[in-house]
Rosetta silent file (secondary structure, phi, psi, omega in degrees, C-alpha in Angstrom):
SEQUENCE: LDLAVELNLPVIVHCRDAAEPMLEELRARRAQGCCPAGVMHCWGGTPEEMHQFLELGFISFSGTVTFPKAVPTHDCARQVPQDRFLVETDCPFLAPVPRRGKRNEPAFVAAVATRVAELREQSIEQVAMDSTANARALFKLPDHQDGLIASKCKMFYWPGQMQFTVLWLPKRPLPIGALTTSAVLTRVFETSVA
SCORE:     score description
SCORE:     0.000 S_00000001
   1 L     0.000  -38.527  177.629  -35.225   -9.353  -23.943 S_00000001
   2 H   -63.050  -41.680  179.932  -34.457   -9.953  -20.276 S_00000001
   3 H   -64.063  -40.176  178.431  -32.318   -6.814  -20.141 S_00000001
   4 H   -61.566  -40.564  177.749  -35.105   -4.765  -21.755 S_00000001
   5 H   -65.096  -45.773 -178.958  -37.520   -5.980  -19.088 S_00000001
   6 H   -59.453  -40.925 -176.858  -35.003   -5.256  -16.339 S_00000001
   7 H   -93.228   -0.302 -178.542  -34.365   -1.722  -17.614 S_00000001
   8 L    56.000   48.825  178.717  -37.985   -1.102  -18.655 S_00000001
   9 L  -118.245  147.842  176.781  -36.959   -0.316  -22.237 S_00000001
  10 L   -75.466  160.312  177.276  -38.738   -1.232  -25.479 S_00000001
  11 E  -115.692  153.882  173.321  -37.208   -3.622  -27.993 S_00000001
  12 E  -113.186  115.689 -174.591  -36.965   -3.485  -31.766 S_00000001
  13 E  -108.128  127.272  172.421  -37.430   -7.003  -33.162 S_00000001
  14 L  -105.512  116.834 -176.955  -36.426   -8.049  -36.672 S_00000001
  15 L  -125.073  115.896 -179.304  -38.148  -11.302  -37.546 S_00000001
  16 L  -123.206  120.166  179.527  -37.660  -12.783  -40.993 S_00000001
  17 L    55.309   35.866 -179.330  -39.323  -16.041  -41.975 S_00000001
  18 L  -147.751   36.569 -175.352  -39.733  -16.975  -38.306 S_00000001
  19 H   -61.229  -47.150 -176.660  -43.133  -15.614  -37.268 S_00000001
  20 H   -62.085  -51.460  178.500  -44.345  -18.745  -35.474 S_00000001
  21 H   -61.753  -35.272  179.194  -41.247  -19.310  -33.306 S_00000001
  22 H   -67.565  -43.372  177.423  -41.079  -15.585  -32.506 S_00000001
  23 H   -61.451  -42.463  178.330  -44.759  -15.494  -31.531 S_00000001
  24 H   -59.271  -45.918 -179.285  -44.273  -18.556  -29.329 S_00000001
  25 H   -63.232  -47.452 -177.414  -41.318  -16.931  -27.558 S_00000001
  26 H   -67.877  -38.832  178.266  -43.059  -13.595  -27.022 S_00000001
  27 H   -66.247  -40.956  178.259  -46.314  -15.189  -25.871 S_00000001
  28 H   -61.740  -42.251  178.989  -44.459  -17.436  -23.412 S_00000001
  29 H   -65.403  -41.028  179.363  -42.650  -14.400  -22.025 S_00000001
  30 H   -62.707  -41.443  178.679  -45.897  -12.453  -21.742 S_00000001
  31 H   -61.975  -29.023  179.229  -47.496  -15.338  -19.825 S_00000001
  32 L   -91.044   -1.772 -179.320  -44.536  -15.176  -17.409 S_00000001
  33 L    76.127   23.281 -177.923  -44.766  -11.380  -17.130 S_00000001
  34 L  -131.321   42.536  176.796  -41.379  -10.829  -18.782 S_00000001
  35 L  -111.314  115.367 -179.160  -42.179   -9.604  -22.297 S_00000001
  36 L   -71.616  159.724  170.687  -40.979   -6.057  -22.977 S_00000001
  37 L   -65.721  155.611  179.302  -42.906   -3.557  -25.037 S_00000001
  38 E  -177.724 -173.900 -178.231  -41.640   -3.317  -28.575 S_00000001
  39 E  -135.512  139.737  172.253  -42.033   -3.012  -32.296 S_00000001
  40 E   -84.871  103.760 -174.119  -41.742   -5.523  -35.111 S_00000001
  41 L   -74.466  146.440  173.190  -39.188   -3.673  -37.219 S_00000001
  42 L    55.390   53.682 -172.127  -39.183   -3.711  -41.022 S_00000001
  43 L   -60.005  133.117  177.616  -42.571   -5.405  -41.214 S_00000001
  44 L  -146.464   18.610 -178.075  -43.039   -7.828  -44.099 S_00000001
  45 L   -88.087 -173.288 -179.894  -45.489  -10.390  -42.740 S_00000001
  46 L   -87.913  165.103  174.835  -49.073  -11.230  -43.576 S_00000001
  47 H   -59.264  -37.488  178.527  -52.149   -9.551  -42.093 S_00000001
  48 H   -61.736  -46.068  177.230  -52.812  -12.692  -40.035 S_00000001
  49 H   -63.519  -41.822 -179.105  -49.301  -12.552  -38.554 S_00000001
  50 H   -57.177  -47.151 -177.805  -49.620   -8.817  -38.001 S_00000001
  51 H   -62.184  -33.157  176.862  -52.777   -9.193  -35.930 S_00000001
  52 H   -70.660  -42.446  179.262  -51.036  -11.758  -33.728 S_00000001
  53 H   -69.110  -28.844  179.281  -47.974   -9.558  -33.212 S_00000001
  54 H   -64.896  -20.853  173.875  -50.185   -6.550  -32.443 S_00000001
  55 L   -61.999  -23.553 -172.897  -51.255   -8.374  -29.281 S_00000001
  56 L  -109.774   -7.036 -179.352  -47.687   -7.787  -28.141 S_00000001
  57 L   162.860 -140.719 -174.784  -46.877   -4.294  -29.457 S_00000001
  58 E  -109.633  165.753  167.572  -46.426   -2.244  -32.620 S_00000001
  59 E  -123.265  156.802 -177.431  -45.345   -2.924  -36.194 S_00000001
  60 E  -130.807  129.863  179.683  -43.180   -0.655  -38.334 S_00000001
  61 E   -91.975  135.764  178.081  -43.307   -0.211  -42.094 S_00000001
  62 L  -112.890 -164.949  179.877  -40.094    0.258  -44.071 S_00000001
  63 H   -57.361  -21.450 -179.175  -39.358    0.852  -47.769 S_00000001
  64 H   -61.839  -25.290  179.678  -40.868   -2.538  -48.624 S_00000001
  65 H   -66.560  -17.290  178.477  -44.346   -1.020  -48.287 S_00000001
  66 H   -89.743   -8.930 -177.682  -43.550    0.991  -51.447 S_00000001
  67 L   -74.539  130.953 -176.083  -42.673   -2.110  -53.511 S_00000001
  68 L   -56.989  -35.729 -175.332  -45.422   -2.878  -56.072 S_00000001
  69 L   -90.903    5.603 -178.605  -45.453   -6.643  -55.405 S_00000001
  70 L   -86.200   54.923 -173.903  -45.526   -6.352  -51.580 S_00000001
  71 H   -59.565  -43.949  177.936  -49.285   -6.989  -51.504 S_00000001
  72 H   -60.691  -36.996  178.408  -49.395   -8.577  -48.007 S_00000001
  73 H   -67.869  -38.513  176.188  -47.513   -5.562  -46.614 S_00000001
  74 H   -60.571  -44.160  179.307  -49.943   -3.230  -48.403 S_00000001
  75 H   -61.723  -39.064  177.931  -52.841   -5.116  -46.807 S_00000001
  76 H   -62.642  -43.569  179.921  -51.200   -4.736  -43.395 S_00000001
  77 H   -61.351  -35.050  178.287  -50.830   -0.978  -43.877 S_00000001
  78 H   -71.225  -34.919 -170.762  -54.538   -0.755  -44.677 S_00000001
  79 H   -94.820  -22.661 -174.520  -55.598   -2.883  -41.691 S_00000001
  80 L   -61.734  136.006  177.316  -53.253   -1.877  -38.860 S_00000001
  81 L   -60.601  150.590 -176.555  -54.998    0.145  -36.152 S_00000001
  82 L   -56.611  -30.626 -175.995  -54.195    3.848  -36.084 S_00000001
  83 L  -100.046   20.478 -175.487  -52.464    3.584  -32.709 S_00000001
  84 L  -133.052   15.887 -179.561  -50.240    0.578  -33.493 S_00000001
  85 E  -128.865  155.085  172.844  -47.890    1.442  -36.380 S_00000001
  86 E  -127.673  168.005  170.093  -44.633    3.261  -37.008 S_00000001
  87 E  -126.065  152.266 -175.540  -42.742    4.057  -40.211 S_00000001
  88 L  -153.537  176.971  176.813  -39.010    3.716  -40.738 S_00000001
  89 L  -110.497  -28.608 -172.915  -36.336    3.493  -43.387 S_00000001
  90 L    59.255   31.462 -178.720  -34.157    0.519  -42.328 S_00000001
  91 L   -63.111  145.967    9.755  -31.262    2.452  -43.836 S_00000001
  92 L   -90.042   14.196 -176.178  -28.929    1.725  -45.483 S_00000001
  93 L  -102.379  168.370  172.250  -31.122   -1.119  -46.803 S_00000001
  94 L    51.581   51.457  176.727  -34.517   -1.395  -48.526 S_00000001
  95 L   -59.983  139.621 -179.565  -34.678    2.039  -50.113 S_00000001
  96 L   -72.558  158.049  171.202  -38.246    2.929  -51.069 S_00000001
  97 L   -60.261  133.496   13.791  -39.467    3.296  -54.642 S_00000001
  98 L   -95.731   11.961 -177.773  -38.250    5.242  -56.668 S_00000001
  99 L  -100.319   12.115 -177.215  -34.807    4.744  -55.078 S_00000001
 100 L   -52.149  135.806 -179.846  -35.101    0.968  -54.767 S_00000001
 101 L    91.006  -10.067  177.970  -31.753   -0.773  -55.158 S_00000001
 102 L  -103.642  173.382  178.736  -29.797    2.296  -54.049 S_00000001
 103 L   -67.001  129.568  179.534  -28.441    3.178  -50.615 S_00000001
 104 L   -84.478  157.407  176.024  -31.259    4.133  -48.267 S_00000001
 105 L  -149.325  158.477 -174.978  -31.094    7.074  -45.869 S_00000001
 106 H   -54.646  -33.123 -178.037  -33.292    8.464  -43.077 S_00000001
 107 H   -62.849  -20.654 -178.126  -34.681   11.304  -45.187 S_00000001
 108 H   -76.798   -0.563  177.641  -36.433    8.716  -47.381 S_00000001
 109 H   -60.661  -24.126  178.254  -38.875    7.949  -44.565 S_00000001
 110 H   -62.342  -37.208  178.054  -41.150   10.513  -46.209 S_00000001
 111 H   -66.613  -37.422  177.668  -41.651    8.127  -49.161 S_00000001
 112 H   -65.397  -48.521 -179.785  -42.582    5.337  -46.745 S_00000001
 113 H   -63.072  -37.708  178.433  -45.049    7.560  -44.876 S_00000001
 114 H   -62.696  -43.570 -179.976  -46.514    8.805  -48.162 S_00000001
 115 H   -67.445  -41.374  176.977  -47.155    5.244  -49.349 S_00000001
 116 H   -60.144  -42.277  178.469  -48.703    4.261  -46.003 S_00000001
 117 H   -60.701  -44.692  178.706  -50.953    7.347  -46.277 S_00000001
 118 H   -60.139  -46.933 -178.260  -52.030    6.350  -49.796 S_00000001
 119 H   -64.833  -34.656 -179.737  -52.805    2.788  -48.709 S_00000001
 120 H   -86.599   -5.111 -176.561  -54.762    4.011  -45.669 S_00000001
 121 L    55.952   47.383  178.694  -56.496    6.700  -47.747 S_00000001
 122 L  -127.122  168.351  175.093  -55.316    9.324  -45.274 S_00000001
 123 L   -77.270  155.616  175.392  -53.285   12.477  -45.529 S_00000001
 124 H   -61.253  -34.977  178.781  -49.535   12.336  -45.017 S_00000001
 125 H   -61.931  -40.211  179.369  -50.066   14.735  -42.101 S_00000001
 126 H   -66.130  -44.862  178.553  -52.393   12.227  -40.397 S_00000001
 127 H   -63.254  -40.698  178.430  -49.944    9.353  -40.859 S_00000001
 128 H   -63.403  -43.687 -179.991  -47.114   11.542  -39.577 S_00000001
 129 H   -65.691  -44.149 -178.385  -49.118   12.561  -36.516 S_00000001
 130 H   -65.321  -48.831 -177.171  -50.266    9.012  -35.771 S_00000001
 131 H   -68.802  -31.948  176.323  -46.885    7.349  -36.216 S_00000001
 132 H   -67.336  -45.040  177.592  -45.163   10.101  -34.246 S_00000001
 133 H   -61.065  -39.453  179.256  -47.642    9.712  -31.379 S_00000001
 134 H   -65.774  -41.746  178.306  -47.116    5.944  -31.490 S_00000001
 135 H   -65.574  -40.327  177.440  -43.336    6.315  -31.389 S_00000001
 136 H   -60.557  -41.421  179.984  -43.626    8.740  -28.496 S_00000001
 137 H   -66.163  -46.636 -177.393  -45.758    6.230  -26.607 S_00000001
 138 H   -66.345  -47.789 -174.582  -43.453    3.277  -27.317 S_00000001
 139 H   -93.410    4.706  177.389  -40.146    5.050  -26.696 S_00000001
 140 L    56.567   48.268  179.473  -41.481    7.311  -23.913 S_00000001
 141 L   -91.032  161.962  179.824  -40.524   10.483  -25.758 S_00000001
 142 L   -57.089  149.031  179.797  -41.827   13.979  -24.876 S_00000001
 143 L   -79.103  178.661 -173.007  -45.369   14.726  -26.014 S_00000001
 144 H   -60.974  -31.107  179.540  -46.359   17.245  -28.675 S_00000001
 145 H   -64.738  -23.181 -179.214  -46.554   20.163  -26.253 S_00000001
 146 H   -90.070   -0.900 -176.012  -42.824   19.732  -25.637 S_00000001
 147 E  -152.071 -176.467  176.521  -41.850   19.852  -29.291 S_00000001
 148 E  -144.683  160.110  178.401  -42.789   20.827  -32.775 S_00000001
 149 E   -97.985  122.560 -178.542  -42.604   19.173  -36.142 S_00000001
 150 E   -77.570  153.554 -178.378  -40.070   20.822  -38.387 S_00000001
 151 E   -92.027  -13.863 -179.510  -40.887   21.347  -42.027 S_00000001
 152 E  -127.797  151.736 -179.300  -37.404   20.599  -43.312 S_00000001
 153 E   -81.856  136.838  176.449  -34.990   17.797  -42.746 S_00000001
 154 E  -116.257  129.203  179.064  -31.750   18.561  -40.915 S_00000001
 155 E  -102.473  130.316 -179.390  -28.757   16.243  -41.371 S_00000001
 156 E  -122.987  149.922  175.654  -26.309   15.953  -38.497 S_00000001
 157 E  -130.028  126.627  173.939  -23.010   14.158  -38.165 S_00000001
 158 L   -99.846  121.895 -178.237  -21.438   13.245  -34.849 S_00000001
 159 L   -53.772  127.143  176.818  -17.677   12.773  -35.295 S_00000001
 160 L    71.560    7.131 -177.586  -16.819    9.103  -34.993 S_00000001
 161 L  -117.570 -100.314 -173.487  -20.427    8.159  -34.262 S_00000001
 162 L  -147.719  165.049  173.814  -23.331    8.086  -36.714 S_00000001
 163 E  -101.058  138.468  176.090  -25.300   10.066  -39.215 S_00000001
 164 E  -150.065  158.923 -178.879  -28.908   10.768  -38.389 S_00000001
 165 E  -117.560  136.537  178.124  -31.755   12.931  -39.562 S_00000001
 166 E  -124.619  122.071  171.495  -34.096   14.808  -37.279 S_00000001
 167 E  -107.671  -15.994  176.393  -37.381   16.275  -38.435 S_00000001
 168 E   -99.545  117.892 -176.084  -38.822   16.461  -34.940 S_00000001
 169 E  -117.084  123.741 -178.223  -37.131   19.240  -33.071 S_00000001
 170 E   -74.880  153.212  173.116  -37.775   19.781  -29.356 S_00000001
 171 L   -72.768  -26.692  174.704  -38.440   23.191  -27.848 S_00000001
 172 L  -129.846  157.914 -174.214  -36.008   22.172  -25.145 S_00000001
 173 L   -61.452  142.747  172.346  -33.089   19.746  -25.410 S_00000001
 174 L   -72.853  159.274  175.033  -33.732   16.019  -25.234 S_00000001
 175 L   -57.956  146.315 -179.555  -31.831   14.072  -22.589 S_00000001
 176 L   -55.216  133.464  177.680  -28.277   13.335  -23.684 S_00000001
 177 L    97.483  -12.795  179.804  -28.200   10.190  -25.765 S_00000001
 178 L   -95.741   99.881 -179.787  -31.769   10.330  -27.062 S_00000001
 179 E  -111.339  137.048 -178.239  -31.443   10.863  -30.784 S_00000001
 180 E  -118.673  143.361  178.907  -34.423   10.498  -33.074 S_00000001
 181 L  -108.773  124.363  170.300  -34.486    9.769  -36.757 S_00000001
 182 L    78.710  165.856 -176.541  -36.974   11.375  -39.121 S_00000001
 183 L   -62.765  -39.211 -179.356  -40.255   13.233  -38.842 S_00000001
 184 L   -98.653   97.870 -169.841  -42.160   10.137  -37.981 S_00000001
 185 L   -59.349  120.900 -176.420  -40.150    9.011  -35.010 S_00000001
 186 L  -127.036  -24.310 -177.680  -39.299    5.395  -35.456 S_00000001
 187 L  -139.428  145.804  174.760  -36.053    4.574  -33.792 S_00000001
 188 E  -119.243  122.816  178.451  -34.205    5.821  -30.763 S_00000001
 189 E  -105.915  140.153  174.651  -30.476    5.487  -30.759 S_00000001
 190 L  -117.084  131.179 -178.966  -28.446    5.936  -27.625 S_00000001
 191 L  -151.167  152.262  174.256  -24.817    6.878  -27.930 S_00000001
 192 L  -103.378  131.732 -177.022  -22.274    8.704  -25.918 S_00000001
 193 L  -108.599  120.041 -178.090  -20.606   11.519  -27.744 S_00000001
 194 L   -73.579    0.000    0.000  -17.134   12.430  -26.523 S_00000001
């Protein structure tokens, strides 16, 4: 967290069964002026917890939002403000319904966004636009005038590095090392490619 503050970069926080201690830590840092911007990754908390974490940043929905018994997560998707959520896959884990229990992959983010849209009673296009704008704001990515949303998923492989999917394609190249996964931009990976 200190390094993120020093470099002025956002953080991705995974918090499981530790909401109170995490909130205490982040609030203490904010009071000291050393809490970086960030997102609560793979959100699975309650609406009450969500509202507290939203004081400090964004939340991101993963495949768990598609699980029938994930009622608190469904409630969060309905209640989260339009400008404070992202969607993600958490691949290779937590594949969304109907692929639950199988290996997850970035292309499945569409199922997550579709479920969030259903819960919010919005179109998938609206959820995609909102979550993309939110990711751009959090990760300081180019705005919509600098890019376009592709209609098809492209799978890329970097030798010896990672697999990633890009549905957002820039009109001009992104800075080296800024790779984005999925139409609804949720994670930024930095890597050097030899």
